[in-house]
N, CA, C and O of each residue as an XYZ file, in Angstrom:
756
protein
N     -19.852    102.208     -9.171
C     -20.460    101.788    -10.399
C     -19.353    101.497    -11.403
O     -18.418    102.284    -11.555
N     -19.464    100.365    -12.084
C     -18.454    100.012    -13.083
C     -18.980    100.338    -14.477
O     -20.185    100.358    -14.731
N     -18.042    100.587    -15.349
C     -18.415    100.846    -16.737
C     -17.792     99.780    -17.618
O     -16.715     99.259    -17.327
N     -18.476     99.472    -18.676
C     -17.982     98.487    -19.625
C     -17.450     99.238    -20.830
O     -18.175     99.997    -21.474
N     -16.192     99.023    -21.125
C     -15.655     99.681    -22.317
C     -15.842     98.749    -23.507
O     -15.586     97.547    -23.433
N     -16.290     99.336    -24.593
C     -16.541     98.559    -25.798
C     -15.400     98.778    -26.775
O     -14.977     99.907    -27.025
N     -14.913     97.678    -27.318
C     -13.887     97.760    -28.343
C     -14.591     98.075    -29.657
O     -15.519     97.365    -30.044
N     -14.160     99.132    -30.351
C     -14.848     99.477    -31.604
C     -14.692     98.374    -32.643
O     -13.645     97.735    -32.747
N     -15.742     98.171    -33.396
C     -15.690     97.181    -34.467
C     -15.392     97.881    -35.784
O     -15.528     99.098    -35.913
N     -14.987     97.086    -36.745
C     -14.600     97.606    -38.052
C     -15.431     96.917    -39.110
O     -15.902     95.798    -38.907
N     -15.615     97.580    -40.237
C     -16.310     96.981    -41.369
C     -15.289     96.486    -42.384
O     -14.117     96.857    -42.340
N     -15.754     95.647    -43.291
C     -14.876     95.151    -44.357
C     -14.393     96.289    -45.239
O     -13.252     96.275    -45.700
N     -15.249     97.274    -45.476
C     -14.854     98.416    -46.287
C     -13.715     99.191    -45.622
O     -12.775     99.619    -46.292
N     -13.805     99.366    -44.314
C     -12.711    100.029    -43.582
C     -11.436     99.190    -43.628
O     -10.334     99.725    -43.753
N     -11.594     97.887    -43.525
C     -10.442     96.986    -43.619
C      -9.768     97.129    -44.986
O      -8.547     97.258    -45.073
N     -10.565     97.107    -46.042
C     -10.012     97.173    -47.396
C      -9.404     98.538    -47.705
O      -8.578     98.651    -48.611
N      -9.799     99.575    -46.967
C      -9.249    100.916    -47.183
C      -7.892    101.106    -46.506
O      -7.212    102.099    -46.764
N      -7.492    100.174    -45.647
C      -6.194    100.292    -44.976
C      -5.074    100.137    -45.994
O      -5.260     99.480    -47.018
N      -3.928    100.725    -45.731
C      -2.838    100.686    -46.718
C      -2.295     99.274    -46.926
O      -2.328     98.436    -46.025
N      -1.800     99.039    -48.127
C      -1.121     97.780    -48.444
C       0.340     97.963    -48.049
O       1.179     98.348    -48.863
N       0.622     97.681    -46.782
C       1.920     98.020    -46.211
C       2.681     96.821    -45.643
O       3.525     96.977    -44.761
N       2.378     95.627    -46.151
C       3.089     94.448    -45.678
C       2.531     93.865    -44.389
O       3.127     92.958    -43.808
N       1.399     94.374    -43.943
C       0.740     93.832    -42.755
C      -0.451     93.012    -43.225
O      -1.260     93.484    -44.024
N      -0.556     91.792    -42.732
C      -1.692     90.931    -43.058
C      -2.817     91.274    -42.093
O      -2.617     91.313    -40.878
N      -4.003     91.522    -42.645
C      -5.130     91.940    -41.813
C      -6.370     91.109    -42.129
O      -6.621     90.745    -43.277
N      -7.136     90.820    -41.078
C      -8.418     90.140    -41.210
C      -9.355     90.714    -40.156
O      -8.918     91.315    -39.175
N     -10.635     90.520    -40.376
C     -11.636     90.862    -39.365
C     -12.207     89.572    -38.816
O     -12.677     88.721    -39.571
N     -12.167     89.428    -37.519
C     -12.771     88.279    -36.857
C     -13.803     88.833    -35.887
O     -13.466     89.473    -34.890
N     -15.074     88.573    -36.202
C     -16.186     89.070    -35.387
C     -16.076     90.579    -35.155
O     -16.299     91.062    -34.045
N     -15.731     91.316    -36.209
C     -15.652     92.762    -36.157
C     -14.347     93.322    -35.617
O     -14.129     94.533    -35.652
N     -13.480     92.453    -35.119
C     -12.227     92.905    -34.521
C     -11.072     92.723    -35.511
O     -10.917     91.663    -36.118
N     -10.281     93.762    -35.655
C      -9.140     93.739    -36.556
C      -8.044     92.853    -35.983
O      -7.675     92.971    -34.815
N      -7.532     91.964    -36.828
C      -6.380     91.131    -36.485
C      -5.267     91.524    -37.446
O      -5.459     91.534    -38.662
N      -4.108     91.844    -36.894
C      -2.970     92.241    -37.712
C      -1.755     91.408    -37.328
O      -1.545     91.074    -36.162
N      -0.966     91.085    -38.340
C       0.316     90.437    -38.093
C       1.187     90.673    -39.317
O       0.701     90.996    -40.401
N       2.467     90.506    -39.115
C       3.357     90.669    -40.256
C       2.970     89.675    -41.330
O       2.491     88.579    -41.040
N       3.184     90.072    -42.573
C       2.840     89.221    -43.708
C       3.489     87.849    -43.530
O       4.679     87.743    -43.237
N       2.695     86.818    -43.710
C       3.183     85.453    -43.594
C       4.182     85.171    -44.712
O       3.927     85.457    -45.882
N       5.289     84.622    -44.340
C       6.271     84.199    -45.332
C       6.080     82.699    -45.539
O       6.442     81.877    -44.697
N       5.506     82.383    -46.672
C       5.225     80.981    -46.961
C       6.433     80.368    -47.657
O       7.012     80.958    -48.569
N       6.796     79.180    -47.210
C       7.934     78.507    -47.816
C       7.483     77.613    -48.971
O       6.291     77.500    -49.255
N       8.444     76.988    -49.624
C       8.134     76.115    -50.770
C       7.194     74.992    -50.377
O       6.302     74.634    -51.146
N       7.380     74.437    -49.201
C       6.537     73.324    -48.758
C       5.076     73.759    -48.692
O       4.185     73.018    -49.107
N       4.834     74.950    -48.176
C       3.465     75.489    -48.097
C       2.886     75.662    -49.500
O       1.758     75.248    -49.766
N       3.654     76.270    -50.388
C       3.183     76.505    -51.761
C       2.937     75.200    -52.497
O       1.930     75.053    -53.190
N       3.845     74.261    -52.348
C       3.703     72.961    -53.020
C       2.469     72.226    -52.499
O       1.727     71.627    -53.277
N       2.253     72.271    -51.196
C       1.091     71.603    -50.597
C      -0.202     72.218    -51.124
O      -1.145     71.501    -51.459
N      -0.242     73.543    -51.197
C      -1.432     74.222    -51.719
C      -1.690     73.810    -53.167
O      -2.823     73.505    -53.537
N      -0.639     73.804    -53.980
C      -0.775     73.450    -55.393
C      -1.253     72.018    -55.568
O      -2.162     71.758    -56.356
N      -0.652     71.097    -54.844
C      -1.034     69.687    -54.993
C      -2.481     69.465    -54.544
O      -3.248     68.777    -55.218
N      -2.842     70.044    -53.419
C      -4.205     69.857    -52.917
C      -5.221     70.477    -53.874
O      -6.283     69.903    -54.113
N      -4.896     71.646    -54.418
C      -5.804     72.281    -55.388
C      -5.960     71.400    -56.619
O      -7.055     71.293    -57.169
N      -4.883     70.772    -57.052
C      -4.964     69.889    -58.219
C      -5.887     68.704    -57.943
O      -6.702     68.341    -58.791
N      -5.761     68.102    -56.759
C      -6.635     66.968    -56.419
C      -8.093     67.414    -56.325
O      -8.992     66.718    -56.798
N      -8.322     68.562    -55.721
C      -9.695     69.066    -55.609
C     -10.262     69.446    -56.969
O     -11.437     69.198    -57.239
N      -9.446     70.043    -57.827
C      -9.907     70.383    -59.182
C     -10.278     69.135    -59.973
O     -11.278     69.123    -60.691
N      -9.475     68.093    -59.840
C      -9.787     66.822    -60.529
C     -11.101     66.252    -60.017
O     -11.937     65.792    -60.795
N     -11.274     66.289    -58.699
C     -12.531     65.812    -58.117
C     -13.701     66.643    -58.644
O     -14.734     66.095    -59.026
N     -13.535     67.965    -58.664
C     -14.601     68.850    -59.122
C     -14.963     68.553    -60.580
O     -16.142     68.527    -60.933
N     -13.956     68.330    -61.424
C     -14.223     67.968    -62.820
C     -15.034     66.678    -62.899
O     -15.938     66.555    -63.725
N     -14.703     65.712    -62.032
C     -15.438     64.437    -62.053
C     -16.880     64.595    -61.579
O     -17.718     63.732    -61.839
N     -17.170     65.696    -60.884
C     -18.522     65.988    -60.399
C     -19.306     66.859    -61.378
O     -20.423     67.279    -61.079
N     -18.733     67.125    -62.527
C     -19.409     67.957    -63.511
C     -19.078     69.434    -63.389
O     -19.748     70.273    -63.991
N     -18.043     69.760    -62.608
C     -17.596     71.145    -62.519
C     -18.531     72.082    -61.798
O     -18.536     73.280    -62.082
N     -19.318     71.579    -60.883
C     -20.265     72.422    -60.134
C     -19.542     73.070    -58.954
O     -19.206     72.400    -57.978
N     -19.308     74.367    -59.053
C     -18.605     75.081    -58.004
C     -17.236     75.509    -58.488
O     -16.969     75.575    -59.688
N     -16.376     75.799    -57.526
C     -15.065     76.334    -57.878
C     -14.078     76.099    -56.739
O     -14.443     76.155    -55.565
N     -12.821     75.835    -57.101
C     -11.737     75.719    -56.133
C     -10.914     76.998    -56.235
O     -10.480     77.381    -57.321
N     -10.702     77.655    -55.097
C      -9.967     78.915    -55.052
C      -8.755     78.780    -54.132
O      -8.820     78.102    -53.106
N      -7.655     79.424    -54.502
C      -6.444     79.407    -53.682
C      -5.898     80.817    -53.543
O      -6.428     81.767    -54.119
N      -4.825     80.933    -52.764
C      -4.122     82.209    -52.674
C      -4.762     83.209    -51.745
O      -4.865     84.391    -52.074
N      -5.192     82.750    -50.586
C      -5.850     83.638    -49.631
C      -7.079     84.307    -50.231
O      -7.245     85.524    -50.146
N      -7.930     83.500    -50.834
C      -9.184     84.015    -51.389
C      -9.932     84.767    -50.285
O     -10.089     84.260    -49.174
N     -10.388     85.974    -50.601
C     -11.020     86.840    -49.596
C     -12.515     86.556    -49.496
O     -13.238     86.587    -50.491
N     -12.958     86.282    -48.285
C     -14.365     85.991    -48.014
C     -14.890     86.903    -46.915
O     -14.259     87.067    -45.871
N     -16.071     87.503    -47.169
C     -16.814     88.132    -46.084
C     -17.778     87.056    -45.615
O     -18.764     86.751    -46.285
N     -17.482     86.491    -44.464
C     -18.255     85.363    -43.953
C     -19.532     85.807    -43.256
O     -20.564     85.144    -43.353
N     -19.457     86.932    -42.556
C     -20.624     87.478    -41.859
C     -20.571     88.996    -41.918
O     -19.522     89.590    -42.166
N     -21.743     89.617    -41.681
C     -21.829     91.084    -41.698
C     -22.018     91.688    -40.315
O     -21.534     92.794    -40.073
N     -22.691     91.019    -39.406
C     -22.954     91.591    -38.085
C     -22.635     90.576    -37.008
O     -23.461     89.706    -36.734
N     -21.503     90.649    -36.405
C     -20.371     91.498    -36.741
C     -19.651     90.961    -37.976
O     -19.794     89.795    -38.343
N     -18.883     91.829    -38.599
C     -18.195     91.453    -39.839
C     -17.014     90.535    -39.564
O     -16.224     90.745    -38.644
N     -16.929     89.519    -40.396
C     -15.767     88.625    -40.402
C     -15.320     88.486    -41.843
O     -16.025     87.913    -42.674
N     -14.147     89.013    -42.126
C     -13.569     88.978    -43.463
C     -12.179     88.389    -43.348
O     -11.323     88.920    -42.641
N     -11.961     87.275    -44.057
C     -10.706     86.539    -43.933
C     -10.191     86.122    -45.304
O     -10.928     86.105    -46.290
N      -8.921     85.792    -45.336
C      -8.331     85.149    -46.501
C      -8.163     83.671    -46.183
O      -7.630     83.316    -45.132
N      -8.613     82.817    -47.081
C      -8.535     81.365    -46.870
C      -7.538     80.796    -47.874
O      -7.615     81.091    -49.066
N      -6.599     79.975    -47.388
C      -5.564     79.410    -48.264
C      -6.164     78.692    -49.462
O      -5.755     78.918    -50.600
N      -7.129     77.831    -49.202
C      -7.757     77.051    -50.262
C      -9.217     76.833    -49.878
O      -9.519     76.439    -48.751
N     -10.113     77.090    -50.820
C     -11.542     76.944    -50.529
C     -12.250     76.297    -51.709
O     -11.871     76.484    -52.865
N     -13.276     75.538    -51.391
C     -14.195     75.035    -52.415
C     -15.523     75.725    -52.163
O     -16.082     75.647    -51.069
N     -16.030     76.417    -53.211
C     -17.312     77.092    -53.079
C     -18.348     76.391    -53.952
O     -18.027     75.818    -54.993
N     -19.579     76.450    -53.507
C     -20.688     75.817    -54.222
C     -20.908     76.501    -55.562
O     -20.441     77.616    -55.793
N     -21.621     75.816    -56.432
C     -21.981     76.379    -57.728
C     -22.790     77.658    -57.547
O     -22.584     78.635    -58.267
N     -23.702     77.651    -56.595
C     -24.549     78.823    -56.334
C     -23.701     80.033    -55.922
O     -23.899     81.130    -56.444
N     -22.764     79.842    -54.995
C     -21.920     80.949    -54.559
C     -20.994     81.394    -55.690
O     -20.743     82.587    -55.857
N     -20.492     80.441    -56.459
C     -19.625     80.767    -57.588
C     -20.354     81.657    -58.598
O     -19.792     82.636    -59.089
N     -21.586     81.317    -58.897
C     -22.366     82.089    -59.876
C     -22.763     83.467    -59.352
O     -22.990     84.384    -60.141
N     -22.851     83.622    -58.032
C     -23.266     84.909    -57.465
C     -22.109     85.907    -57.362
O     -22.339     87.094    -57.133
N     -20.880     85.441    -57.527
C     -19.706     86.316    -57.400
C     -19.070     86.522    -58.770
O     -18.547     85.568    -59.347
N     -19.102     87.737    -59.304
C     -18.463     87.989    -60.602
C     -16.971     87.651    -60.560
O     -16.344     87.712    -59.502
N     -16.418     87.301    -61.702
C     -15.005     86.924    -61.765
C     -14.071     88.016    -61.265
O     -13.003     87.714    -60.732
N     -14.452     89.281    -61.426
C     -13.558     90.358    -61.022
C     -13.770     90.815    -59.574
O     -13.193     91.813    -59.144
N     -14.603     90.080    -58.826
C     -14.838     90.466    -57.439
C     -13.612     90.166    -56.593
O     -12.927     89.164    -56.801
N     -13.344     91.042    -55.642
C     -12.239     90.831    -54.724
C     -12.707     90.098    -53.474
O     -11.980     89.276    -52.915
N     -13.919     90.400    -53.043
C     -14.435     89.887    -51.786
C     -15.670     89.044    -52.049
O     -16.695     89.565    -52.489
N     -15.586     87.772    -51.788
C     -16.708     86.863    -52.000
C     -17.614     86.927    -50.771
O     -17.162     86.759    -49.639
N     -18.889     87.172    -51.016
C     -19.883     87.281    -49.944
C     -20.488     85.913    -49.686
O     -21.287     85.431    -50.488
N     -20.123     85.285    -48.586
C     -20.707     83.995    -48.250
C     -19.655     83.021    -47.751
O     -18.474     83.344    -47.625
N     -20.132     81.822    -47.473
C     -19.245     80.809    -46.895
C     -18.960     79.695    -47.898
O     -19.859     79.233    -48.602
N     -17.712     79.274    -47.952
C     -17.395     78.120    -48.787
C     -17.913     76.835    -48.141
O     -18.268     76.817    -46.962
N     -17.948     75.788    -48.915
C     -18.271     74.457    -48.387
C     -17.072     73.941    -47.597
O     -17.222     73.367    -46.519
N     -15.875     74.157    -48.154
C     -14.617     73.707    -47.566
C     -13.690     74.891    -47.381
O     -13.515     75.699    -48.294
N     -13.094     74.995    -46.199
C     -11.998     75.940    -45.954
C     -10.796     75.111    -45.533
O     -10.856     74.368    -44.554
N      -9.700     75.242    -46.281
C      -8.474     74.521    -45.957
C      -7.375     75.528    -45.662
O      -7.096     76.416    -46.467
N      -6.765     75.382    -44.517
C      -5.649     76.241    -44.126
C      -4.403     75.369    -44.028
O      -4.389     74.348    -43.340
N      -3.360     75.796    -44.733
C      -2.083     75.095    -44.697
C      -1.216     75.842    -43.699
O      -0.958     77.035    -43.861
N      -0.767     75.143    -42.670
C      -0.014     75.800    -41.617
C       1.294     76.364    -42.147
O       1.998     75.730    -42.933
N       1.597     77.577    -41.692
C       2.842     78.268    -42.005
C       3.657     78.354    -40.720
O       3.105     78.239    -39.626
N       4.958     78.554    -40.846
C       5.785     78.668    -39.635
C       5.321     79.779    -38.696
O       5.553     79.694    -37.490
N       4.676     80.812    -39.219
C       4.253     81.938    -38.375
C       2.885     81.738    -37.729
O       2.492     82.554    -36.895
N       2.144     80.687    -38.079
C       0.829     80.468    -37.478
C       0.970     80.093    -36.008
O       1.821     79.285    -35.634
N       0.121     80.694    -35.187
C       0.096     80.327    -33.770
C      -1.097     79.419    -33.507
O      -2.069     79.407    -34.263
N      -1.003     78.670    -32.437
C      -2.108     77.785    -32.045
C      -3.386     78.594    -31.842
O      -4.461     78.179    -32.275
N      -3.270     79.748    -31.183
C      -4.442     80.584    -30.903
C      -5.105     81.050    -32.194
O      -6.331     81.040    -32.299
N      -4.294     81.463    -33.190
C      -4.846     81.918    -34.467
C      -5.605     80.802    -35.176
O      -6.689     81.024    -35.716
N      -5.029     79.603    -35.171
C      -5.650     78.464    -35.846
C      -6.961     78.094    -35.162
O      -7.970     77.871    -35.831
N      -6.951     78.027    -33.843
C      -8.168     77.696    -33.095
C      -9.253     78.732    -33.361
O     -10.411     78.377    -33.583
N      -8.884     80.015    -33.340
C      -9.872     81.077    -33.579
C     -10.501     80.941    -34.960
O     -11.711     81.108    -35.111
N      -9.679     80.637    -35.975
C     -10.222     80.495    -37.330
C     -11.111     79.267    -37.445
O     -12.189     79.350    -38.034
N     -10.694     78.134    -36.901
C     -11.526     76.925    -36.973
C     -12.869     77.189    -36.307
O     -13.913     76.846    -36.863
N     -12.856     77.787    -35.134
C     -14.110     78.088    -34.431
C     -14.998     79.016    -35.252
O     -16.204     78.796    -35.360
N     -14.393     80.059    -35.832
C     -15.161     80.985    -36.669
C     -15.750     80.274    -37.870
O     -16.938     80.420    -38.159
N     -14.941     79.514    -38.563
C     -15.409     78.827    -39.767
C     -16.600     77.923    -39.477
O     -17.576     77.915    -40.228
N     -16.521     77.172    -38.405
C     -17.628     76.277    -38.062
C     -18.851     77.067    -37.604
O     -19.985     76.713    -37.926
N     -18.614     78.129    -36.856
C     -19.707     78.975    -36.356
C     -20.511     79.613    -37.489
O     -21.730     79.745    -37.376
N     -19.851     80.009    -38.576
C     -20.557     80.685    -39.677
C     -21.151     79.700    -40.677
O     -21.817     80.113    -41.626
N     -20.922     78.415    -40.479
C     -21.580     77.417    -41.321
C     -20.729     76.772    -42.398
O     -21.268     76.106    -43.282
N     -19.420     76.946    -42.351
C     -18.575     76.206    -43.288
C     -18.689     74.734    -42.908
O     -18.486     74.368    -41.751
N     -19.015     73.895    -43.884
C     -19.348     72.499    -43.609
C     -18.145     71.680    -43.137
O     -18.271     70.851    -42.235
N     -17.000     71.909    -43.737
C     -15.822     71.114    -43.379
C     -14.583     72.008    -43.448
O     -14.409     72.794    -44.379
N     -13.731     71.862    -42.434
C     -12.501     72.636    -42.329
C     -11.332     71.653    -42.247
O     -11.337     70.717    -41.448
N     -10.333     71.893    -43.097
C      -9.112     71.092    -43.059
C      -7.976     71.980    -42.578
O      -7.762     73.071    -43.107
N      -7.246     71.503    -41.568
C      -6.000     72.137    -41.145
C      -4.891     71.176    -41.563
O      -4.808     70.042    -41.091
N      -4.050     71.666    -42.457
C      -3.050     70.813    -43.096
C      -1.680     71.189    -42.554
O      -1.281     72.353    -42.602
N      -0.969     70.203    -42.042
C       0.351     70.436    -41.463
C       1.415     69.792    -42.344
O       1.619     68.580    -42.279
N       2.100     70.592    -43.173
C       3.128     70.022    -44.048
C       4.320     69.450    -43.291
O       4.982     68.541    -43.791
N       4.608     69.965    -42.092
C       5.738     69.451    -41.324
C       5.447     68.058    -40.777
O       6.280     67.159    -40.886
N       4.270     67.880    -40.192
C       3.903     66.579    -39.628
C       3.219     65.674    -40.649
O       2.950     64.506    -40.368
N       2.937     66.215    -41.832
C       2.331     65.465    -42.935
C       0.999     64.843    -42.518
O       0.779     63.640    -42.663
N       0.110     65.707    -41.991
C      -1.219     65.232    -41.622
C      -2.260     66.296    -41.893
O      -1.945     67.461    -42.135
N      -3.517     65.863    -41.845
C      -4.662     66.741    -42.061
C      -5.649     66.492    -40.921
O      -6.038     65.354    -40.659
N      -6.045     67.567    -40.253
C      -7.077     67.459    -39.226
C      -8.363     68.025    -39.818
O      -8.384     69.137    -40.346
N      -9.437     67.237    -39.722
C     -10.722     67.597    -40.319
C     -11.696     67.958    -39.196
O     -11.867     67.215    -38.229
N     -12.328     69.125    -39.358
C     -13.292     69.627    -38.382
C     -14.649     69.780    -39.040
O     -14.764     70.229    -40.180
N     -15.680     69.393    -38.286
C     -17.074     69.600    -38.675
C     -17.826     70.034    -37.426
O     -17.506     69.597    -36.321
N     -18.820     70.889    -37.599
C     -19.589     71.385    -36.465
C     -20.229     70.229    -35.704
O     -20.809     69.322    -36.301
N     -20.116     70.274    -34.389
C     -20.762     69.286    -33.529
C     -20.133     67.912    -33.532
O     -20.697     66.976    -32.965
N     -18.967     67.768    -34.161
C     -18.303     66.458    -34.209
C     -16.871     66.585    -33.732
O     -16.282     67.665    -33.770
N     -16.321     65.474    -33.284
C     -14.918     65.459    -32.887
C     -14.031     65.627    -34.113
O     -14.365     65.173    -35.208
N     -12.906     66.281    -33.909
C     -11.929     66.415    -34.984
C     -11.383     65.033    -35.334
O     -11.270     64.161    -34.472
N     -11.045     64.845    -36.616
C     -10.488     63.579    -37.079
C      -9.137     63.872    -37.714
O      -9.024     64.726    -38.593
N      -8.123     63.160    -37.263
C      -6.769     63.324    -37.776
C      -6.484     62.248    -38.810
O      -6.674     61.058    -38.556
N      -6.021     62.685    -39.992
C      -5.624     61.762    -41.053
C      -4.110     61.862    -41.209
O      -3.579     62.925    -41.531
N      -3.416     60.735    -40.975
C      -1.969     60.699    -41.106
C      -1.544     60.322    -42.514
O      -2.371     59.979    -43.359
N      -0.242     60.390    -42.751
C       0.318     60.164    -44.084
C      -0.026     58.793    -44.647
O      -0.090     58.633    -45.866
N      -0.247     57.813    -43.804
C      -0.552     56.462    -44.305
C      -2.047     56.263    -44.577
O      -2.457     55.175    -44.983
N      -2.859     57.288    -44.361
C      -4.304     57.168    -44.525
C      -4.794     57.882    -45.771
O      -4.046     58.588    -46.448
N      -6.075     57.676    -46.053
C      -6.724     58.330    -47.176
C      -7.694     59.370    -46.627
O      -8.531     59.069    -45.776
N      -7.568     60.599    -47.129
C      -8.462     61.682    -46.729
C      -9.747     61.575    -47.536
O      -9.724     61.568    -48.767
N     -10.862     61.492    -46.832
C     -12.181     61.485    -47.474
C     -12.990     62.615    -46.844
O     -12.738     63.017    -45.708
N     -13.955     63.115    -47.590
C     -14.763     64.216    -47.059
C     -16.220     64.070    -47.444
O     -16.870     65.039    -47.837
N     -16.730     62.854    -47.330
C     -18.158     62.642    -47.525
C     -18.875     63.115    -46.271
O     -18.348     62.893    -45.181
N     -19.994     63.727    -46.343
C     -20.833     63.958    -47.510
C     -20.586     65.310    -48.189
O     -21.186     65.589    -49.227
N     -19.715     66.156    -47.623
C     -19.556     67.517    -48.142
C     -18.938     67.536    -49.542
O     -19.325     68.350    -50.381
N     -17.996     66.659    -49.791
C     -17.347     66.537    -51.101
C     -17.510     65.087    -51.542
O     -16.565     64.305    -51.442
N     -18.686     64.718    -52.024
C     -18.992     63.321    -52.293
C     -17.999     62.683    -53.264
O     -17.776     63.172    -54.371
N     -17.415     61.582    -52.813
C     -16.488     60.836    -53.657
C     -15.049     61.335    -53.626
O     -14.177     60.721    -54.241
N     -14.777     62.445    -52.920
C     -13.394     62.939    -52.859
C     -12.560     62.009    -51.998
O     -12.914     61.703    -50.859
N     -11.436     61.561    -52.568
C     -10.503     60.696    -51.861
C      -9.099     61.015    -52.351
O      -8.866     61.177    -53.549
N      -8.174     61.103    -51.414
C      -6.763     61.279    -51.783
C      -5.906     60.707    -50.661
O      -6.221     60.863    -49.481
N      -4.836     60.054    -51.037
C      -3.878     59.579    -50.025
C      -3.206     60.801    -49.439
O      -2.722     61.664    -50.171
N      -3.177     60.876    -48.119
C      -2.591     62.039    -47.452
C      -1.135     62.205    -47.875
O      -0.680     63.328    -48.087
N      -0.407     61.113    -47.998
C       1.000     61.201    -48.424
C       1.136     61.884    -49.785
O       2.127     62.572    -50.031
N       0.153     61.703    -50.670
C       0.220     62.312    -51.997
C       0.072     63.838    -51.938
O       0.542     64.537    -52.835
N      -0.563     64.346    -50.911
C      -0.689     65.801    -50.747
C       0.684     66.432    -50.518
O       0.935     67.568    -50.919
N       1.562     65.677    -49.870
C       2.849     66.236    -49.464
C       4.019     65.767    -50.320
O       5.134     66.261    -50.146
N       3.801     64.830    -51.236
C       4.922     64.316    -52.040
C       5.322     65.336    -53.081
O       4.565     66.256    -53.391
N       6.506     65.168    -53.612
C       7.000     66.123    -54.623
C       6.570     65.734    -55.983
O       6.894     66.420    -56.953
């Protein structure tokens, strides 16, 4: 007779109670993921800043409905099993923005857009796992931004990924109606 061993799951509260010791931690489907703190270079920071500026301008043109968040904004995406992650850059709906007080650390729910800017320490497996999770929990559009190759890969549930190169314009209709930016402008100084 064989036995199945179960890996214990963790809650977001248990995750948040862990020490702040230079280890980056997330919960993916209840399982703790740990790695050394990502060291982001200037290119990563500049890309995040520029993209946030373009998204903020777009949001203002839409009447300011929702919010653009950066800096590994913490999201509890699901509860059973728990998935709690930090997202480099996210756009949240007006409804989700209004439901989360300004002083909240952990936003309960899914953003419309999750954008991850690749860092030198990101592995292919980590990126694939996050894209799959994001689409599975209902994030409408996921951008994986590669500052080294100067491109953006766009993912949507049930559709093929679309690669936007530096000579193209990134659009995200219907999720971000009217949003347009030249990919090269995301990476320029």
